N, C-alpha and C positions, 0 to 999 in steps of 0.2 A: 659409656655408660647409659645416656640415654637412648643412646639407639637399641640396647639389650631390652629397654623397658617396654617398649612396643606403642605403636600410636593409641590405641585402646586405655593403655594405663595412662599414658598422657592427656588424652581427653579428660578421662577420670578426676583425673589430680585437677585438673584447672577446676573442672566444674563443681566438684566438691569443696576445692578453695574460697570459687564465689561464691556456693552457698553459704559456706561459715561467711565470707566477707559479709554480705545480705543479714545472717542474723544477728550479725555484730551490730548492724544499724539499728535493731530494735532495742526496745527499752531493756535495761538490765535491772537488777536486785541493787540498788545502792544502799549502802550502809555508810559512809561514809565518802568524803571526798576523795580517799585514799583507797575505797575497798567498793568493787564494784564486781558483782557475779552475775556472770554472763553463760548461758548454753552454745555457742555459738561454734565451740570446739567439737560439740556433736558430729556433724559432717566427715572433719577430720577423725574420728577415732572410728567411724564406720568405714571409712575407706582401709583404714589400720586394719580393720578383719577381712576386709576385701581383697586388699593387695599386698600386703606388708608395710615391710618397716621402709625400705628406699620412695617407695611410692607416696606414701603418708607424709614421712620428711619434708619430700618436692613439693606436696600439696601444701604442707604447713608454711615452708618457704614462698610459696606463691601468694598465700593469704597474707602475709606480711608485706609482701608487695605491693597486693592489691589496698592496704592500709596506707602504704606509704605516699602510692600514686593517687587514689581514689578517696580514700577516707580521711580523718581529722588529724593522722598520726603529726602534721606538721607542728599541730599545736603541744604537742610531749616531748617532741626532740629538741634536748640540749645542746647536744655536740654528735656529729656524726658518729662517732664510738658507738655512744648512747643509744642511737637510734637504728644503729646496726645491732645491738645487742638485743635488743627489747622487740624490733620487729621482725627480724629476720633468723636471729641464732635463737630466738625462745620461740616464737610461732615454729621455727621448724622443729624444735624438741617437743613439741606436740605430738610428733610422728612416732616418738618412742613406743608409743604404746603398740604398734606395730612387732615389737618383737614379739608381742604372745600372738602373732596370728597362726603360725604353726599351731601350736595349743587348740587353741579357741579352733580351726577348720576340722583339728582330729577330734575333738569333742563332739563336734555337730556331726561328723560322719558317721562316728559310733552312736549316734544315737543320745548321746549323753548332752542335754540340752542344760540342764541345770550345773551342771559341770562346767558348760560353755558359759553360761551366763555368770559364773563366780568367776571365772578367767577373765570376760569383759569387764567386769568389775574392778577387779587389781590392774589390768591395764588400763583406764581412763585415769585411778589415782596415779600409776605410773606416768602416765604423758602429762596429764595437769603437775605433777610435783616437779618433772624435768622441764616443763615449761617456767614454771612460777620460781624455779633456781636463779636461772637468768635476770627474771625481773628483780627478786631480793639482792643478787649482785647489785646490780644497776643501781636497786634503791638505795644502798648507803654510800654507793660512792659517786651517783651522780645526783640523787633527790637528797642527798642528810640535810640540807640546809632547810629544807621545809617541815622536819620534825618539830613537834611541839617542844618549846622551850623547856630544858632541862631532861630531854628523852635523849636517849643514845640513840643515832643515825642508825645504828645495826638492828637495835633492838625495832626501832619504829618500821621498816622495811621488813623487818622477820614477821612482825605483828600484821603489818596490813598485808604483805603480800602470801602469808600463812593464813589467814582467814580468807583472803580470796580464792588462793589455791585449792583449802581444803572446802568452802561452798561449791567451788565451777566444779570440783570432782565428784562433790554429791548430787547436782544438781544433773550434769551431764551423766554420771552413770546411771540413774532412775531413770533417764531420758531414753539413752541407749539402750538399757534393758528391756524397755517398754518398746521402742520400735522392733529389738531382736526377737523380742518374744509374740509378736505378732507378724514379721514381717523378716525369718531369716535369711530368704531369699536374696535381701540386700546386700548380703556379704559373700555371694557365691555367684563370681562371676562366670557366664558363658562363656564356654569355651567354642572353638571352632569343631565341628561336626567332622569326624574323619573322614578321607574322601576318599571312595571306593575304587581300586584300582578295573578299569574298562575291559568289559567281558571281551573274551576271543569267540570272534564269531566261529558258527559252527560250520 
């Protein structure tokens, strides 16, 4: 499968994943110890609209790998399974925004910029919810003991991850729409120019 993606697509997946990792190092909006809202998913969303589902899922996976290898993920990993779910599966699922790749590209080609940006907004929410669904699952299975006394672990995880997902989706959709409003060419990858056949000697 990786061979079919092409070298340029793989390089872009790595680049956008690294960019997301760098953005994740920047200060986020912290509402509580369990709720932190960041715009780090924006590069993965841009790649989703530039290259589609498979490449953006791969980029999300690489981002999770970078978090484990270079970030502070070690402080948040309780078990191998929990770490796999929250840093590989969840981050890869951000790429589900790539399911909207074709409609977004089609809208831009037809000059329907407003429709394209509406699709972008919906896609950002889909990618955000897809990611935080897995954090929600891991939240009540592995982090339930950290719920406030008397609070159901499922409800605790739903509130914490739900608020985070909603906040991140709103912030990322605003930033992604602003970026694409001013620079829509970011999601139009260059294609190689067709090679003209050699002219016959006269």
